[in-house]
N, C-alpha and C positions, 0 to 999 in steps of 0.2 A: 504493500498499501504506498504509494507515493504524499508526500507534503499536498500537492495539489487533492489527491484525493479524499486525504483527513479533514481539510479547508470545506472543499464542496459537503463532505458529508454533516461539519458542520452548520453548513450554511441551511442544508436540507432539516435538520434538526431544530434549529432556529423558527424555520418558518412555521413548520409543523407544530412548535410549543407554542408560536404565535397562535395559531389556529382553534388548539384544543381550548387555550385561556379567551379565546371569543365566544364559546360555547357558554349556555348556562351553567351555573354551579352543579346542578345535580349530575349533568351530563361529564363535569370535569371529576366528580366524587365518583362514577360507577368507572370512569376510562383509566383514573388511576387504579384503582382495581382490576380491572383488568390487564392492565401492564403488569403489573405484580404476579397476577398469576402466571401470566404467560410466560414474565423470568423466571419465574419457578418452575413451570411445567416443561420450558425451554424449547420450544420451538427451532430447530436450525436456522432457520430463513430468519427468524426476527433477529438476529446478528446484522445481517445485511442491508443495512441501510432501515427505511421506517416504513416499507412496504405493507406487510400487515398493519401497522399501528396507523399509518396514513389512512387503510382502507374505513379503518373504523371510525377515525374522525371524518372521513367523507360521509358514512351511514349516520353519524350524531349529526352533521350537520344536515342534512337533510330531513331527519327526527325532527330536531329543534325548527327546524324552519316551514316543516308542518303544525307545529304547535304539540307535537307527543312528548309523551311524560318519557324520559329514559327508559325507564323500565316495559314502556310499551313498543320500544326499538329494542331491547334486547330479550324480554321476557322478562320473568321474574327469579329466574333462577344464571344468575349471570356464568358460573362455573360453568352449566350446560353450555350457554352461550357460548364461550370463548373454547370449551371441548368439541363443540360444532367445527367452530372455523378452523380448527388445528386439526379435524379429524385424518386429512390426509396427508400432514406433513410428519414429515421423521423428524422427531425429539432426542435431544440428547441423553434421554432415558432410555430410547432405544438403540440408539448407538452404544451405550452405557453394559445393556442386556446383550448386543452383539457381540463385543467385546468379552463379557465374561462368559458365555457360551466355548468361545473361540478358544478360551486359556482353558475351560473345563479339557473341551475338547483333545487340546493339547495335552493337558496333563493326563489323560485317559490311555492315548493312545502311547505315553512314555510308559505309563503302567502294565500297561496289555503287551508291550514288548519285551517288558521285563521279565514277565512270567512265560513267555515264547523259550 
């Protein structure tokens, strides 16, 4: 990643935050909880710019523009809303599970080879 990429990323993030701050307070609160949830769950592409988060702000801007309550947009179960957003995304948990399985398989092959 070059300095130019870092600077561009910061510009994008600042523009993203500016859009977020323009939303009604209830939308901002729910967005922050979504953001925390997604950072904990860890979809891999979340670290590649603001794509998913920007899409959420797009959706929230549309909902706020229509005068909807934020929970009309997300539903009452915000965690389920998040899970649905990332259902087809690879997460860090997926990567860790794959790694753990590979390590177990390697270890088991060694055990089997020693028995021969």
